C-alpha positions in Angstrom: 0.0 0.0 0.0 1.4 3.4 -0.9 1.1 6.0 1.8 1.0 9.7 1.0 1.8 12.4 3.5 0.7 15.9 2.5 2.2 19.0 4.0 0.8 22.2 2.4 2.6 25.4 3.3 1.8 28.9 2.2 4.4 30.7 0.2 4.3 33.4 2.8 5.4 31.0 5.6 8.9 31.2 6.7 11.3 28.4 5.7 12.3 28.1 9.4 8.7 27.3 10.3 8.5 24.7 7.6 11.8 23.1 8.8 10.4 22.9 12.3 7.1 21.4 11.3 8.7 18.8 9.1 11.4 18.0 11.7 8.9 17.5 14.5 6.6 15.3 12.5 9.3 13.0 11.1 11.4 13.0 14.3 8.2 11.6 15.9 7.8 9.1 13.1 11.3 7.8 13.9 10.9 8.0 17.7 7.6 6.2 17.8 8.4 3.9 15.0 5.4 5.1 12.9 4.7 4.2 9.3 6.6 6.4 6.9 5.0 7.8 3.8 6.3 7.1 0.3 5.8 10.7 -0.7 5.8 14.1 1.0 4.0 16.7 -1.1 4.6 20.4 -0.2 2.7 23.4 -1.5 5.5 25.4 -3.0 8.4 25.5 -5.4 12.1 24.8 -5.4 12.8 26.5 -2.0 10.1 24.6 -0.1 11.1 21.3 -1.7 14.7 21.9 -0.8 13.9 22.7 2.8 11.8 19.6 3.2 14.5 17.5 1.6 17.1 18.9 3.9 15.1 17.9 7.0 14.2 14.5 5.7 17.9 13.8 4.8 19.1 15.1 8.2 16.9 12.6 9.9 18.3 9.8 7.7 15.0 9.1 6.1 14.6 8.1 2.5 11.2 9.7 1.5 10.6 11.3 -1.8 9.7 15.0 -1.6 7.8 16.8 -4.4 6.3 20.3 -4.6 3.2 21.9 -6.2 4.5 24.9 -8.1 2.0 27.7 -9.0 2.0 29.9 -12.0 1.8 33.7 -12.1 -2.0 33.5 -11.6 -1.4 31.5 -8.3 -2.8 28.3 -9.9 -1.0 25.0 -9.5 0.7 24.4 -12.8 3.4 21.7 -12.2 5.0 19.3 -9.9 8.6 19.7 -8.9 10.3 16.5 -8.2 13.1 14.0 -8.9 16.7 14.6 -8.4 18.0 17.0 -9.6 14.8 18.9 -9.3 12.7 18.9 -12.5 9.5 20.7 -13.3 6.8 18.3 -14.5 3.9 20.1 -16.2 0.4 19.0 -15.2 -2.5 19.3 -17.7 -5.3 21.3 -16.1 -7.9 18.8 -17.4 -6.1 15.7 -16.1 -7.3 13.6 -13.2 -4.0 14.2 -11.5 -4.5 18.0 -11.6 -8.1 17.6 -10.2 -6.9 15.4 -7.4 -4.0 17.7 -6.4 -6.3 20.7 -6.6 -8.9 19.0 -4.3 -6.2 18.1 -1.9 -4.9 21.7 -1.8 -8.4 23.0 -1.3 -9.1 20.7 1.6 -5.8 21.4 3.3 -6.4 25.2 2.9 -10.0 24.8 4.2 -8.7 22.9 7.2 -6.0 25.4 7.9 -8.4 28.4 7.7 -10.9 26.7 10.0 -8.2 25.8 12.5 -6.9 29.5 12.6 -10.5 30.8 12.9 -11.1 28.5 15.8 -7.9 29.6 17.6 -8.8 33.3 17.1 -12.4 32.8 18.3 -11.2 30.9 21.4 -8.7 33.8 22.1 -11.5 36.3 21.8 -13.3 34.6 24.6 -10.4 34.7 27.0 -9.1 37.7 28.8 -5.9 38.8 30.5 -8.0 38.9 33.6 -8.4 35.2 33.5 -4.8 34.8 34.6 -5.1 37.0 37.7 -5.7 35.0 41.0 -8.7 36.1 42.9 -10.6 37.4 39.8 -13.5 35.2 39.0 -16.2 35.5 36.3 -18.4 37.9 38.2 -15.5 40.4 39.0 -14.1 40.0 35.5 -17.5 41.0 34.0 -17.7 44.0 36.3 -14.2 45.2 35.4 -14.8 44.7 31.7 -18.1 46.5 31.9 -16.6 49.5 33.7 -13.3 49.9 31.8 -14.2 48.2 28.4 -10.5 48.2 27.1 -7.2 47.0 28.4 -5.6 50.4 27.9 -8.3 52.0 30.2 -7.5 49.3 32.8 -3.8 50.0 32.5 -4.4 53.7 33.1 -6.5 53.1 36.3 -4.9 53.4 39.6 -4.7 50.3 41.9 -7.3 51.9 44.2 -9.7 52.3 41.3 -9.2 48.8 40.2 -9.7 47.4 43.7 
């Protein structure tokens, strides 16, 4: 059975972040003796593929890494793979192109949903949650009175008490 591991990274992401994510994942694969994929597919061009390859090689793993390169209209146009790196055009009406596009869309949807969830959870927490002795009732009173963190910072300790 061929196993495929997909790591989609935005072009705007830092290579260092990509290195860390791939290192953590595949270090864990080694540490926990997990099944290794036959292919790692990254959303990006030569730079992203090279970063992923470096990490995989540094861990002593033999896993093929390929990339999904976009054209100037930000549409996937080719695979980047093999050694040395070679650009492999993909026909827009091919089943492969449709599969890769659906995979990218699903990963992007998952990532956007994940970040929205994180932001919404953060919106429900307050710096006041970390202060001992302040419960929900007192927190609501303080937030009602001061409304913003900057107004709270400008209040004297006596006013806050």
